[in-house]
C-alpha positions as CSV (number, residue, x, y, z in Angstrom):
1,X,-40.2,49.6,-5.8
2,X,-36.8,48.5,-4.2
3,X,-37.9,49.8,-0.6
4,X,-40.6,47.7,-1.0
5,X,-39.1,44.5,-2.3
6,X,-36.4,45.4,0.6
7,X,-39.4,45.6,3.4
8,X,-41.1,42.1,1.6
9,X,-37.8,40.6,2.0
10,X,-37.0,41.5,5.7
11,X,-40.6,40.2,6.2
12,X,-39.7,36.5,4.8
13,X,-36.2,36.6,6.4
14,X,-38.3,37.6,9.6
15,X,-40.2,34.3,9.0
16,X,-37.6,32.5,8.4
17,X,-36.3,32.7,11.2
18,X,-39.1,32.6,13.2
19,X,-39.0,28.7,11.8
20,X,-35.7,27.9,12.3
21,X,-36.0,28.7,15.9
22,X,-39.7,26.8,16.4
23,X,-37.6,23.8,14.5
24,X,-34.3,23.5,17.1
25,X,-36.6,22.8,19.5
26,X,-38.4,20.1,17.9
27,X,-37.6,16.6,19.6
28,X,-36.1,14.8,16.4
29,X,-35.4,11.6,16.5
30,X,-32.0,11.6,15.6
31,X,-29.2,14.6,16.5
32,X,-28.3,14.4,12.5
33,X,-31.4,16.1,11.6
34,X,-31.3,18.6,14.2
35,X,-27.4,19.3,13.0
36,X,-28.5,19.8,9.2
37,X,-31.6,22.1,11.0
38,X,-29.1,24.8,12.5
39,X,-26.4,24.3,9.4
40,X,-29.7,25.2,6.8
41,X,-30.3,28.0,9.2
42,X,-26.4,29.3,9.1
43,X,-26.4,29.0,5.8
44,X,-29.6,31.0,4.8
45,X,-27.7,33.6,6.7
46,X,-24.7,33.6,5.2
47,X,-26.9,34.1,1.8
48,X,-27.9,37.4,2.7
49,X,-24.8,38.5,4.3
50,X,-25.2,38.1,7.6
51,X,-22.5,36.9,8.6
52,X,-21.9,37.4,12.0
53,X,-25.7,36.4,12.4
54,X,-24.4,32.8,10.9
55,X,-21.4,32.4,13.5
56,X,-24.0,33.5,16.2
57,X,-26.4,30.4,15.2
58,X,-23.3,28.3,15.5
59,X,-21.8,28.9,18.2
60,X,-25.7,28.7,20.0
61,X,-25.9,25.7,18.5
62,X,-22.4,24.3,19.9
63,X,-23.1,25.5,23.2
64,X,-22.6,22.9,25.8
65,X,-25.8,22.0,27.1
66,X,-27.1,22.5,30.9
67,X,-27.6,18.7,30.7
68,X,-24.7,17.3,29.3
69,X,-25.3,13.5,27.1
70,X,-23.6,11.3,25.2
71,X,-24.2,11.5,21.3
72,X,-25.6,8.0,20.8
73,X,-27.8,8.1,23.8
74,X,-31.7,7.9,22.5
75,X,-32.7,8.4,26.6
76,X,-32.4,12.0,26.1
77,X,-33.3,14.8,23.9
78,X,-31.3,15.2,20.3
79,X,-31.2,19.2,21.9
80,X,-29.2,17.8,24.9
81,X,-26.6,15.9,22.6
82,X,-26.5,18.4,19.4
83,X,-22.8,19.7,21.1
84,X,-21.0,16.3,20.2
85,X,-23.0,16.8,16.0
86,X,-19.3,17.1,13.8
87,X,-21.4,18.5,11.1
88,X,-22.2,21.5,13.0
89,X,-18.7,21.5,14.2
90,X,-17.0,21.3,10.8
91,X,-19.4,24.5,9.5
92,X,-18.4,26.1,12.9
93,X,-14.9,25.8,12.2
94,X,-15.1,26.8,8.7
95,X,-16.6,29.7,9.3
96,X,-13.9,31.1,11.9
97,X,-11.2,30.2,9.8
98,X,-13.4,32.5,7.6
99,X,-14.4,35.3,9.2
100,X,-13.6,34.8,12.7
101,X,-10.1,35.1,14.5
102,X,-7.1,33.4,15.0
103,X,-7.3,33.1,18.5
104,X,-11.4,31.5,17.9
105,X,-10.6,29.4,15.1
106,X,-8.3,27.9,17.6
107,X,-10.5,27.4,20.4
108,X,-13.0,25.9,18.2
109,X,-10.6,23.2,17.0
110,X,-9.5,22.5,20.4
111,X,-12.9,22.6,21.4
112,X,-12.7,19.8,18.9
113,X,-10.5,18.1,19.4
114,X,-11.2,18.3,23.7
115,X,-14.6,17.1,23.0
116,X,-13.2,13.6,20.8
117,X,-15.2,13.8,18.0
118,X,-12.6,15.2,15.7
119,X,-11.5,12.4,12.0
120,X,-8.3,12.4,10.8
121,X,-8.5,15.4,8.1
122,X,-10.5,17.6,10.6
123,X,-7.2,17.5,12.6
124,X,-4.8,17.5,9.3
125,X,-7.2,21.3,8.4
126,X,-6.1,22.1,12.0
127,X,-2.5,21.4,11.5
128,X,-2.7,22.9,8.1
129,X,-4.3,26.6,10.2
130,X,-1.7,26.9,12.6
131,X,1.1,26.5,9.9
132,X,-0.6,29.2,7.7
133,X,-0.2,31.6,10.7
134,X,3.6,30.3,11.4
135,X,2.9,28.6,14.6
136,X,5.0,25.6,13.3
137,X,5.2,23.7,16.8
138,X,1.3,24.3,17.3
139,X,0.7,22.5,14.3
140,X,3.0,19.3,15.1
141,X,1.3,19.3,18.9
142,X,-2.0,18.7,16.9
143,X,-1.0,16.2,15.1
144,X,1.1,14.5,17.9
145,X,-2.9,15.2,19.3
146,X,-4.6,13.2,16.6
147,X,-2.3,10.4,16.1
148,X,-3.5,9.6,20.3
149,X,-6.6,9.7,18.9
150,X,-6.8,7.1,16.1
151,X,-4.8,3.9,15.3
152,X,-4.6,2.7,12.0
153,X,-5.1,2.8,9.5
154,X,-7.1,6.0,10.4
155,X,-4.0,7.4,11.8
156,X,-1.5,6.8,8.5
157,X,-2.8,10.4,6.7
158,X,-1.9,12.1,9.5
159,X,1.3,10.5,10.2
160,X,2.3,11.3,6.5
161,X,1.6,14.6,6.5
162,X,3.0,15.2,9.6
163,X,6.5,14.0,9.2
164,X,6.5,15.7,5.5
165,X,6.4,18.9,7.2
166,X,8.2,18.4,9.3
167,X,11.0,17.4,7.4
168,X,10.3,20.5,4.7
169,X,10.5,22.1,8.4
170,X,13.3,21.4,10.1
171,X,15.5,19.4,7.3
172,X,18.6,17.8,8.9
173,X,18.5,20.3,11.7
174,X,16.8,17.7,14.4
175,X,17.8,14.4,12.9
176,X,17.2,12.3,16.1
177,X,14.1,14.2,16.5
178,X,12.7,12.8,13.3
179,X,14.4,9.4,13.3
180,X,12.3,8.9,17.0
181,X,9.0,9.9,14.7
182,X,10.0,7.6,12.2
183,X,10.3,4.9,14.5
184,X,6.8,5.8,16.3
185,X,5.1,5.6,12.9
186,X,6.5,2.8,12.5
187,X,5.8,0.9,15.6
188,X,2.2,-1.4,14.6
189,X,2.1,-0.1,11.2
190,X,0.5,-2.4,8.9
191,X,2.1,-4.0,5.7
192,X,-0.2,-2.0,2.9
193,X,1.0,1.4,4.7
194,X,4.8,0.6,5.4
195,X,6.2,1.4,1.8
196,X,5.6,5.1,1.8
197,X,6.8,5.6,5.3
198,X,9.8,3.6,4.5
199,X,10.8,5.4,1.4
200,X,10.5,9.0,3.1
201,X,12.6,7.3,6.1
202,X,15.2,6.3,3.7
203,X,15.2,9.7,1.7
204,X,15.7,11.4,5.0
205,X,18.6,9.4,6.0
206,X,20.6,9.7,2.2
207,X,20.0,13.6,2.2
208,X,20.7,14.4,6.3
209,X,22.1,11.2,7.8
210,X,24.2,8.5,6.8
211,X,24.1,6.5,4.2
212,X,24.6,2.7,6.1
213,X,21.7,3.6,8.0
214,X,19.7,4.5,4.6
215,X,21.0,1.1,3.5
216,X,19.4,-0.2,6.5
217,X,16.1,1.1,5.9
218,X,16.0,0.0,2.4
219,X,16.9,-3.9,4.4
220,X,14.0,-2.8,6.9
221,X,11.4,-2.3,4.2
222,X,12.0,-4.9,1.8
223,X,10.8,-7.6,4.5
224,X,8.1,-5.1,6.1
225,X,6.1,-4.2,2.9
226,X,3.7,-6.4,1.4
227,X,4.6,-9.7,-0.3
228,X,3.1,-8.1,-3.6
229,X,5.9,-5.1,-3.4
230,X,8.6,-6.5,-2.4
231,X,10.1,-6.5,-6.0
232,X,9.3,-3.0,-6.2
233,X,11.4,-2.6,-2.9
234,X,14.3,-4.6,-4.3
235,X,14.5,-3.0,-7.2
236,X,14.8,0.5,-5.1
237,X,16.8,-0.9,-2.6
238,X,19.6,-1.8,-5.4
239,X,19.3,0.9,-7.5
240,X,20.1,3.6,-4.3
241,X,23.0,1.0,-3.1
242,X,24.8,0.6,-6.6
243,X,24.7,4.6,-6.8
244,X,25.5,5.2,-3.5
245,X,28.2,2.1,-3.0
246,X,28.5,0.7,-6.7
247,X,27.5,-2.1,-8.4
248,X,29.8,-4.5,-6.6
249,X,28.2,-3.7,-3.4
250,X,24.2,-5.2,-4.3
251,X,25.9,-8.6,-4.6
252,X,24.2,-9.4,-1.7
253,X,20.9,-7.6,-2.0
254,X,20.6,-9.9,-5.1
255,X,21.0,-13.3,-3.4
256,X,18.6,-12.1,-0.6
257,X,16.3,-11.1,-3.7
258,X,16.7,-14.2,-5.0
259,X,15.4,-16.5,-1.7
260,X,12.9,-14.3,-0.6
261,X,10.9,-13.5,-3.9
262,X,8.5,-15.2,-5.9
263,X,9.2,-17.9,-8.9
264,X,8.8,-14.8,-11.7
265,X,10.3,-12.8,-9.8
266,X,13.0,-14.3,-8.7
267,X,14.0,-15.7,-12.6
268,X,13.8,-11.3,-13.5
269,X,16.3,-11.0,-10.3
270,X,18.9,-13.8,-11.6
271,X,18.9,-12.5,-15.5
272,X,19.8,-8.9,-14.2
273,X,21.8,-10.3,-11.1
274,X,24.2,-12.5,-14.0
275,X,24.2,-9.4,-16.8
276,X,25.8,-7.2,-14.0
277,X,28.3,-9.9,-13.4
278,X,29.5,-10.4,-17.3
279,X,29.7,-7.2,-17.8
280,X,31.9,-6.4,-14.5
281,X,33.8,-9.2,-16.5
282,X,33.3,-12.2,-14.2
283,X,31.8,-14.7,-16.3
284,X,32.3,-18.3,-13.8
285,X,30.2,-16.0,-11.4
286,X,27.4,-15.0,-14.1
287,X,27.4,-18.9,-15.3
288,X,26.6,-20.1,-11.4
289,X,23.9,-17.6,-11.0
290,X,22.5,-18.8,-14.3
291,X,23.1,-22.5,-13.2
292,X,21.0,-21.6,-10.1
293,X,17.9,-19.9,-11.8
294,X,18.2,-22.8,-13.9
295,X,16.4,-25.0,-11.3
296,X,13.5,-23.1,-11.3
297,X,13.1,-22.6,-14.9
298,X,11.3,-25.1,-17.1
299,X,11.7,-25.1,-20.3
300,X,8.8,-25.3,-22.2
301,X,7.3,-21.9,-20.1
302,X,11.0,-20.1,-19.3
303,X,12.4,-20.4,-22.9
304,X,13.1,-16.9,-22.6
305,X,15.7,-18.1,-19.6
306,X,17.3,-20.5,-21.5
307,X,17.9,-18.7,-24.5
308,X,19.1,-16.2,-22.7
309,X,22.1,-18.5,-20.8
310,X,22.6,-20.0,-24.8
311,X,23.3,-16.8,-26.3
312,X,25.7,-15.9,-22.8
313,X,27.5,-19.5,-23.7
314,X,27.8,-18.9,-27.4
315,X,29.1,-15.3,-26.4
316,X,31.8,-16.4,-23.6
317,X,31.9,-20.0,-23.2
318,X,33.2,-23.0,-25.3
319,X,32.1,-26.3,-26.6
320,X,32.2,-27.9,-22.8
321,X,30.3,-25.0,-21.5
322,X,27.8,-25.6,-23.8
323,X,27.4,-29.4,-23.6
324,X,27.1,-28.3,-19.8
325,X,24.3,-26.0,-20.0
326,X,22.4,-28.6,-22.7
327,X,22.7,-31.1,-20.0
328,X,21.1,-29.1,-16.8
329,X,18.4,-28.3,-19.6
330,X,17.3,-32.1,-20.1
331,X,17.6,-32.8,-16.6
332,X,15.7,-29.5,-15.4
333,X,13.0,-31.0,-18.4
334,X,13.3,-34.9,-16.7
335,X,12.8,-33.4,-13.5
336,X,9.6,-31.8,-14.1
337,X,8.6,-34.7,-16.5
338,X,8.5,-36.6,-13.7
339,X,6.3,-34.1,-12.0
340,X,4.1,-34.3,-15.0
341,X,4.0,-37.8,-15.0
342,X,3.1,-37.9,-11.4
343,X,0.0,-35.5,-11.9
344,X,-1.0,-37.6,-15.1
345,X,-0.9,-41.0,-13.1
346,X,-3.1,-40.0,-10.0
347,X,-5.6,-38.1,-12.7
348,X,-5.9,-41.5,-14.4
349,X,-6.2,-43.2,-11.1
350,X,-8.7,-40.6,-10.1
351,X,-10.7,-41.3,-13.3
352,X,-10.0,-45.1,-13.1
353,X,-12.1,-45.2,-9.9
354,X,-14.8,-42.9,-10.9
355,X,-16.0,-45.0,-13.9
356,X,-14.9,-48.1,-12.0
357,X,-13.9,-50.4,-15.1
358,X,-9.8,-50.8,-16.2
359,X,-11.8,-51.4,-19.8
360,X,-13.3,-48.8,-19.7
361,X,-10.3,-46.4,-19.8
362,X,-8.3,-49.1,-22.5
363,X,-11.4,-50.8,-24.9
364,X,-10.1,-54.2,-25.9
365,X,-7.3,-54.3,-22.8
366,X,-9.8,-55.5,-20.0
367,X,-7.2,-57.9,-19.1
368,X,-4.9,-55.6,-18.2
369,X,-4.3,-54.4,-14.6
370,X,-4.4,-51.0,-13.1
371,X,-0.2,-50.7,-12.9
372,X,-0.1,-52.1,-16.8
373,X,-2.1,-49.0,-17.7
374,X,-0.3,-46.6,-15.9
375,X,3.0,-47.8,-16.7
376,X,2.1,-47.5,-19.9
377,X,0.3,-44.0,-19.9
378,X,3.6,-42.1,-18.3
379,X,5.9,-44.5,-21.0
380,X,3.3,-42.3,-23.5
381,X,4.2,-39.4,-21.6
382,X,7.8,-39.5,-22.0
383,X,7.4,-40.3,-25.0
384,X,6.2,-37.4,-25.8
385,X,8.6,-34.9,-23.8
386,X,11.6,-36.5,-25.6
387,X,10.3,-35.6,-29.0
388,X,9.6,-32.0,-27.8
389,X,13.0,-31.5,-26.9
390,X,15.1,-29.9,-29.2
391,X,17.7,-31.5,-31.2
392,X,21.7,-31.0,-30.0
393,X,24.1,-30.6,-33.4
394,X,26.6,-32.8,-33.3
395,X,29.0,-30.1,-34.2
396,X,29.6,-26.8,-32.7
397,X,31.4,-24.6,-34.4
398,X,33.0,-21.1,-32.6
399,X,34.0,-18.1,-34.7
């Protein structure tokens, strides 16, 4: 019985092979359809453990036809175009890695690159394959060939892998070459992908180069990344500068960050900057930072800032400095109230124009003109703002 099953199995396999051979000669509409036939043909042989046969089939599928044609040239039959199908080449590359020799596998990858049908993942696979066989320089050449084929953002994964592998291989032995590679990678790099490469570059300089070069890279990174990533980049920059040069070196970085960042993040930077100065005993510097930051802190929405400043003055100031703080707070609040009053007046004017008559806004005051009505509304808003202000105690006692 086992012999009979073997005979039947062989007959079915021969019959399947005949079907696949006939299918490979059909003039399909799309190249991908013929590529699927060749791949299924190879997978059938693999299921029957005919590994050499599977390799022969895929090599036949990728052979150069007598008449070459472009992949998307619909005027030519698919049999003349399937040699440019990445699906068939990818399967052949996998089989060669598993069943073939190093030389045959390298030839397949080189052929894919020559046909210019490679993807970034194919390039990375080729580089890793060469690295596994200790052909490190060959793998770097493969990455460089891939970089020449693609543009941003498709080239990002290749650059990331290439730079990481290069540093792992050589460390600081070929520092100038590594720097050249990073500069090439950053040339034309979009903001979205700059952060990772800059951090890798700075790490290289910290471990194998010069500290001042690393600081220069961090400074470039703060301007090159996306606006949403600038705050995180400045935090990294400040942390590394403090660890390498000391906290006093971070003053210039804090000042630059406060100028560049959005109001929300600038407030956070100011609070950290002032806290650092107070810990260093630079009370006047810390007070100047609080005073500068107060201009972007509306007392109605940023009570945390004003509370922090108040606690600072209680610890380090006197009655005069607290009065000055409260004066600044009233001034800032008045500035924001003026802005709110102006906006309310504009809205009131628009609404007045929309309704057509002043009497609709103020029933029983139809004799008032628009200007008087706006002044009355502004006085009302100012009175409400005055009631919202915290009352200052007449005497401030110090312990």
